[in-house]
C-alpha positions, 0 to 999 in steps of 0.5 A: 371704890367708894360711894363718892366714885359711885355718885360721880360715875352715875352723874356723868352717865346721866348726861350720856343716857341718850347714847346708850344701847338697849343693854347699857340702858337696862344696866343703867336703870338697875344702877339708878334703882340700887343708888335710890335704895342707898345700896353700896355697889359690890365689886362686880356691879362697880366694875360694870359701872366703871366700864360703862363710864370709861366707854363714854368718858373719852378724854380730850386730846389737848395736844392739838391745841398747842399750835394756837398758844405758841409764841410767835418767833420774830426775826430780828435784822 
């Protein structure tokens, strides 16, 4: 993974920081310290960051909104 992905994940997780449990909060603080020191994450650290990101980044199911945007069919007599 690249540095750009690392920054993207950390920016998103900053918004979700209040939802973390104790272990996740400790890991996140470690990630921020490493980021502050301008270190590129190794594969193990990046895997932990990605798993934390995947846990809190739940994609929206947009299929439930299809009913609102369908055209109404009109019956012609």
